C-alpha positions as CSV (number, residue, x, y, z in Angstrom):
1,M,84.9,142.9,104.4
2,F,88.0,141.3,103.6
3,K,90.8,143.1,105.3
4,E,94.3,144.4,103.9
5,V,96.8,141.1,104.2
6,K,99.8,142.0,106.8
7,E,103.6,141.4,106.2
8,V,105.2,138.9,108.7
9,K,108.8,138.1,108.5
10,K,110.0,135.4,106.1
11,L,107.8,132.3,105.7
12,L,104.2,133.1,105.5
13,L,101.4,131.3,103.8
14,A,98.2,133.0,102.7
15,A,94.6,131.6,102.8
16,A,91.2,132.7,102.9
17,V,88.4,130.5,104.7
18,L,84.8,130.6,104.1
19,S,81.7,128.5,103.5
20,V,81.0,128.4,99.6
21,L,78.7,125.3,99.3
22,A,76.0,125.5,102.2
23,Q,75.1,128.8,101.8
24,G,73.0,130.6,99.4
25,C,74.5,133.1,97.0
26,G,72.4,136.0,98.3
27,N,74.5,135.7,101.5
28,L,77.7,135.9,100.0
29,V,77.6,138.3,97.1
30,N,76.2,142.1,97.2
31,Q,76.5,143.8,93.8
32,T,77.5,147.7,94.4
33,S,78.7,150.2,91.7
34,A,82.3,149.6,93.7
35,G,82.3,146.0,92.6
36,N,81.3,142.8,94.7
37,Q,81.7,142.9,98.6
38,Y,82.1,140.3,101.1
39,T,78.8,140.4,103.2
40,N,79.0,136.8,104.9
41,P,78.2,137.5,108.7
42,G,80.9,135.2,109.8
43,S,84.0,136.3,111.9
44,E,87.2,137.1,110.5
45,N,90.8,136.4,111.7
46,D,93.0,139.5,110.2
47,T,96.3,138.3,111.8
48,A,98.9,136.7,109.5
49,V,100.9,133.8,111.0
50,L,104.4,133.2,111.0
51,I,104.8,129.7,109.9
52,D,108.8,129.1,110.5
53,A,111.8,131.7,110.0
54,V,114.7,129.6,110.7
55,Y,115.5,128.4,107.0
56,G,115.3,131.6,105.3
57,G,116.0,132.0,101.5
58,N,113.4,132.2,98.7
59,A,110.6,130.1,99.0
60,Y,108.4,128.8,95.8
61,S,105.8,126.9,94.5
62,P,103.5,126.6,97.5
63,K,100.4,123.7,97.5
64,I,97.8,123.3,100.1
65,A,95.2,120.5,100.8
66,M,92.7,119.9,103.6
67,D,91.0,117.2,105.2
68,E,87.0,117.2,105.9
69,S,87.5,119.1,109.1
70,G,89.3,122.0,107.6
71,N,93.0,121.2,108.8
72,G,95.5,121.9,106.4
73,L,99.1,120.8,105.0
74,A,101.2,122.9,103.1
75,V,104.3,122.0,101.1
76,W,106.6,124.3,99.1
77,R,110.3,124.5,97.9
78,Q,112.9,126.9,99.7
79,D,116.6,127.5,99.1
80,D,118.5,126.7,102.4
81,G,121.6,128.3,101.3
82,S,123.0,125.5,99.2
83,S,120.1,123.8,97.2
84,D,116.3,123.7,97.4
85,G,114.4,121.6,99.8
86,I,111.0,120.6,100.1
87,Y,109.3,121.7,103.3
88,S,105.8,121.2,105.0
89,S,103.8,122.6,107.7
90,S,100.1,121.6,109.1
91,Y,97.7,123.9,110.3
92,D,95.2,122.9,112.9
93,K,91.6,124.6,112.5
94,L,90.8,124.0,116.2
95,T,93.6,126.1,117.3
96,G,94.0,128.1,114.4
97,S,97.7,127.6,114.5
98,W,100.3,126.3,112.2
99,K,103.3,123.6,113.5
100,T,107.0,124.2,112.8
101,A,107.8,123.5,109.1
102,N,109.5,120.0,108.5
103,L,112.3,119.4,105.8
104,L,110.8,116.1,103.9
105,E,113.9,115.4,101.9
106,S,117.8,115.7,102.4
107,T,118.8,114.1,99.1
108,A,121.5,116.0,97.0
109,G,120.4,118.0,94.1
110,N,117.4,120.3,93.6
111,V,113.9,119.7,93.9
112,F,110.7,121.0,92.1
113,L,106.8,120.8,91.5
114,P,105.6,120.0,95.1
115,E,102.3,118.8,95.5
116,I,100.5,117.3,98.0
117,A,96.8,115.7,98.5
118,V,94.8,114.8,101.8
119,N,92.2,112.3,102.4
120,G,89.3,112.9,104.8
121,S,91.1,111.5,107.9
122,G,94.1,113.7,107.2
123,D,96.6,111.3,106.1
124,A,98.4,112.6,103.1
125,V,100.7,112.3,100.4
126,A,103.5,114.6,99.1
127,V,105.2,114.3,95.9
128,W,108.0,116.3,94.1
129,R,110.5,116.0,91.1
130,Q,114.3,115.6,92.2
131,D,116.5,117.1,89.3
132,T,115.1,116.3,85.6
133,K,113.2,113.2,86.2
134,D,113.1,111.5,89.5
135,V,110.0,111.2,91.3
136,Y,110.0,111.1,95.1
137,A,107.2,110.5,97.4
138,S,106.7,110.9,101.3
139,R,103.5,110.0,103.2
140,Y,102.2,111.8,106.4
141,L,100.3,109.6,109.1
142,A,98.0,111.9,110.8
143,A,97.5,109.7,113.8
144,A,101.2,109.7,114.3
145,G,101.6,113.4,113.3
146,R,104.6,112.5,111.0
147,W,106.1,112.3,107.7
148,E,107.8,108.9,106.3
149,A,111.0,108.9,104.5
150,P,110.6,109.7,101.0
151,K,110.7,107.0,98.8
152,K,111.6,107.0,94.7
153,I,109.3,105.9,92.5
154,E,111.1,103.6,89.6
155,N,110.7,105.9,86.3
156,N,111.4,103.8,83.3
157,A,111.0,106.6,80.9
158,E,113.6,109.0,79.8
159,G,113.0,112.7,79.5
160,Y,112.3,115.5,81.5
161,I,109.0,115.6,83.9
162,F,107.1,118.8,83.4
163,Y,104.1,118.4,85.8
164,L,103.0,116.4,88.7
165,K,99.9,115.6,90.5
166,T,98.5,113.2,93.2
167,A,95.6,111.8,95.1
168,I,95.2,109.5,98.0
169,D,92.0,107.5,98.9
170,D,90.5,106.6,102.5
171,N,92.6,103.6,102.9
172,G,95.7,105.6,102.4
173,D,96.7,104.4,98.9
174,S,98.1,107.0,96.8
175,V,98.4,107.6,93.0
176,I,100.9,110.0,91.3
177,V,100.6,111.0,87.6
178,W,103.1,113.4,85.5
179,Q,103.8,114.6,82.1
180,Q,107.1,113.4,80.7
181,L,109.1,114.0,77.5
182,T,109.8,110.8,75.3
183,E,111.0,109.9,71.9
184,A,107.1,110.1,71.1
185,G,106.4,113.5,72.6
186,Y,104.6,114.2,75.8
187,N,103.0,111.4,77.5
188,I,101.1,110.9,81.0
189,Y,102.9,108.2,83.2
190,F,101.4,107.1,86.5
191,S,102.3,105.1,89.7
192,R,100.3,103.6,92.5
193,S,101.1,103.0,96.1
194,D,100.0,100.3,98.6
195,A,99.6,101.7,102.0
196,A,99.9,98.3,103.7
197,T,103.4,97.7,102.4
198,G,104.6,101.2,101.7
199,S,105.4,100.1,98.0
200,W,105.2,102.1,94.9
201,S,104.6,100.4,91.5
202,D,106.9,101.4,88.6
203,S,105.8,103.8,86.3
204,S,104.0,103.3,83.3
205,P,101.9,105.3,80.7
206,I,98.2,105.7,81.0
207,G,96.3,103.6,78.3
208,T,96.9,104.6,74.4
209,Y,96.3,107.8,72.6
210,A,97.3,109.8,69.9
211,G,98.8,113.6,70.2
212,Y,100.9,114.9,72.9
213,A,99.4,115.0,76.3
214,Y,99.7,117.6,78.8
215,F,98.8,119.1,82.1
216,P,97.6,115.6,83.9
217,E,95.0,115.7,86.9
218,L,93.5,112.9,88.9
219,T,91.0,111.9,91.7
220,V,90.5,108.7,93.6
221,D,87.2,107.3,95.0
222,G,86.6,105.2,98.2
223,S,87.3,102.1,96.2
224,G,90.8,103.1,95.1
225,N,89.3,103.4,91.3
226,V,91.1,106.2,89.7
227,I,90.1,108.9,86.8
228,A,92.7,110.9,85.3
229,A,92.3,113.9,83.1
230,W,94.9,115.9,80.9
231,R,94.8,118.2,78.0
232,Q,95.9,116.8,74.5
233,W,96.4,118.1,71.1
234,D,94.0,116.3,68.7
235,G,95.8,118.0,65.4
236,N,93.4,120.7,65.5
237,H,92.9,122.4,69.0
238,Y,93.5,121.3,72.5
239,S,90.9,119.1,74.3
240,V,90.3,117.7,77.5
241,Y,90.6,113.7,77.6
242,A,90.2,111.3,80.5
243,N,90.6,107.5,81.2
244,R,89.5,105.4,84.4
245,Y,91.5,103.2,86.4
246,D,89.5,100.0,87.8
247,A,91.3,99.0,90.8
248,A,89.6,95.5,91.1
249,G,91.1,94.9,87.6
250,S,94.1,96.6,87.9
251,A,94.0,98.2,84.5
252,W,93.2,101.4,82.6
253,G,90.1,101.7,80.5
254,E,89.7,103.4,77.0
255,T,90.7,107.2,76.7
256,K,87.5,109.4,76.1
257,S,87.2,113.0,75.0
258,M,85.2,114.8,77.5
259,E,84.0,117.7,75.1
260,N,83.5,118.5,71.3
261,I,83.6,122.3,71.8
262,S,85.2,124.3,69.1
263,G,88.2,126.2,70.6
264,N,90.9,125.2,72.8
265,S,90.5,123.6,76.4
266,G,92.6,123.0,79.4
267,D,93.6,123.3,83.1
268,P,91.3,120.2,83.8
269,R,90.7,119.4,87.5
270,A,88.8,116.5,89.0
271,A,87.1,115.0,92.0
272,A,85.3,112.1,92.9
273,D,82.5,111.3,95.8
274,A,82.9,108.0,98.2
275,H,80.7,105.8,95.5
276,G,82.9,107.0,92.7
277,N,80.6,109.6,91.2
278,T,83.5,112.0,89.5
279,V,83.4,115.5,87.9
280,I,85.9,117.0,85.7
281,V,85.9,120.7,85.1
282,W,88.1,122.8,82.9
283,Q,88.8,125.9,81.5
284,H,87.7,126.8,77.8
285,D,89.4,129.8,75.8
286,A,89.8,132.8,77.8
287,G,86.7,132.7,80.3
288,S,84.4,129.9,80.4
289,I,84.3,126.7,82.7
290,Y,82.7,123.5,81.8
291,A,82.4,120.4,83.4
292,N,81.6,116.5,82.6
293,R,80.3,114.0,84.9
294,Y,80.9,110.2,85.4
295,N,78.3,108.2,86.5
296,A,79.6,105.2,88.7
297,S,76.1,103.2,88.4
298,T,75.9,103.6,84.6
299,K,79.6,103.8,84.2
300,T,79.0,106.6,81.6
301,W,79.8,110.1,80.9
302,G,77.1,112.5,81.2
303,G,78.2,115.1,78.6
304,V,79.3,118.8,78.5
305,E,77.9,121.2,81.1
306,H,78.3,124.8,81.3
307,V,79.5,126.2,84.6
308,W,80.5,130.0,84.1
309,S,81.8,132.6,81.8
310,V,83.3,135.9,82.6
311,A,85.1,138.5,80.6
312,D,88.2,138.4,82.3
313,S,91.0,135.2,82.3
314,N,90.2,132.6,84.6
315,S,92.9,130.2,86.1
316,G,93.4,128.1,89.3
317,L,90.6,126.0,89.2
318,H,89.8,123.4,92.1
319,V,86.9,121.2,92.5
320,S,85.4,119.4,95.4
321,V,82.7,116.9,95.8
322,D,80.9,116.4,99.3
323,R,79.7,113.0,100.2
324,A,76.3,113.8,98.9
325,G,77.3,114.4,95.5
326,N,77.1,118.1,95.6
327,T,79.9,120.0,93.9
328,A,81.7,123.1,94.6
329,V,84.4,124.9,92.1
330,V,86.5,127.6,93.0
331,W,88.8,129.9,90.6
332,R,90.7,132.9,90.4
333,S,90.0,135.8,87.7
334,R,92.2,138.8,86.9
335,N,91.3,142.2,85.6
336,E,93.7,145.1,85.1
337,T,94.4,145.6,88.9
338,K,93.7,142.4,91.2
339,Y,93.1,138.6,90.9
340,Y,89.5,137.9,92.3
341,V,88.4,134.5,93.7
342,Y,84.9,133.1,93.1
343,A,83.2,130.0,93.7
344,C,80.2,128.0,92.1
345,R,78.1,125.2,93.3
346,Y,76.3,122.1,91.7
347,D,73.3,121.0,93.6
348,V,72.9,117.4,93.3
349,K,68.9,117.8,94.1
350,T,68.2,120.1,91.4
351,S,70.9,118.8,88.9
352,S,71.9,122.6,88.1
353,W,74.8,124.9,88.5
354,D,73.9,128.3,90.6
355,S,75.6,131.5,89.9
356,A,79.1,132.6,90.8
357,R,79.9,134.0,93.8
358,Y,82.7,136.1,95.1
359,V,85.2,134.9,97.6
360,G,87.9,137.2,97.7
361,T,90.9,139.0,96.5
362,V,94.7,138.3,95.9
363,P,97.2,140.9,95.6
364,D,98.2,141.6,91.7
365,T,101.9,141.1,93.2
366,A,100.9,137.3,94.0
367,N,102.4,134.5,92.1
368,D,101.7,130.8,91.6
369,I,98.4,131.3,93.2
370,T,97.0,127.9,94.3
371,I,93.4,127.3,95.7
372,A,92.2,124.5,98.0
373,L,88.9,123.2,98.6
374,N,87.3,120.4,101.1
375,D,84.0,119.0,100.4
376,G,82.8,122.5,99.5
377,K,83.0,124.1,102.7
378,D,86.3,125.6,103.2
379,V,88.5,127.3,100.7
380,M,92.3,128.1,101.0
381,A,94.0,130.4,98.6
382,V,98.3,130.2,98.8
383,W,100.9,132.2,96.7
384,Y,104.3,133.9,97.2
385,Q,105.4,137.3,96.5
386,N,108.3,139.4,97.0
387,N,109.3,140.7,100.0
388,D,112.1,143.1,100.6
389,G,114.1,141.2,98.2
390,Y,113.4,137.6,98.7
391,Q,110.4,135.6,97.6
392,G,108.0,134.8,100.6
393,I,104.8,132.7,101.0
394,W,101.8,134.6,102.4
395,Y,99.0,133.6,104.7
396,E,95.8,135.2,105.8
397,Q,92.9,133.5,107.6
398,Y,88.9,134.1,107.4
399,M,86.6,132.3,109.4
400,A,83.0,131.9,107.9
401,A,79.9,131.6,110.1
402,T,79.2,128.1,111.9
403,L,77.0,126.0,109.1
């Protein structure tokens, strides 16, 4: 059974780790009159870990990502007394410990919207917004165990940036997408990096489309091809749209609608396997989760798939695809008193989604909850919450049984 999250001093990170892809539902969920109970026979570590207590001040916007081995990298923004800074810490699954936090940037002005992505080898990219419209990126080299100096992305568009996402492929090449206000409305922009030269392309819009576009998401496959998805107003309701970037041709294709369901859709998430097969999942109206799959061989989308529906509101979607093509989706669902984290898997052999399984709970005082998933094996959730007058980042670890 999950144990109570314990408080430590200032900067803490909250995480729950368990197997959600390779085990059957019966081993994870036990329906009782008291609700779902965690019955996985794996071991637990209920000791909260202090990442760093040097900088002090309020901490916000935690994000986390993992490599294939379950090692993690977290980024967040934190007040150092004069301005906000972007900090990072790495988690070693073998030792179960976090390293001392690093300050990733020291430029003047405030920072916002940190995001992070990690590839299978542990190389990573962190991105953030500086002030209102400047985008910065820093690359993490796993072999050297260090971050490179941040680089500014040349952004030719005017207007506020409201949302950032990033991805990194196995070669270390990275992509950033963001939502930006222009004279024509909200549009989706992108920039790509070349790991060999360390350079980033100038920003440019993704394809052409009508209507305001919001909340972009992206994924990159083993060949550097990119699929971006976003929420878009079509004149009647919000729908999920996507576009694919062909790395060989260095060009975006045709923007396509992912669904034709009545009502509003949003919060898209995307993941791709090494061969380019991709899944996009999204939330529809209050509780339903849907998916659509891209087949790299036929270069076609397969159509809408229903994943799960619940009465309570869902949010915090995250999706991962393993090398065999199996898919895992995690999300949080809130009732009147708590946030509950659930997972659901797609079996490529049976071409079907299984029932949702209970993962754990998050305190009702939690804010900005982010969930990470690596190849469907490990789940981590991070959040910040008030702690005696300041905002702290919380962490709790649970180890699943060995697969």
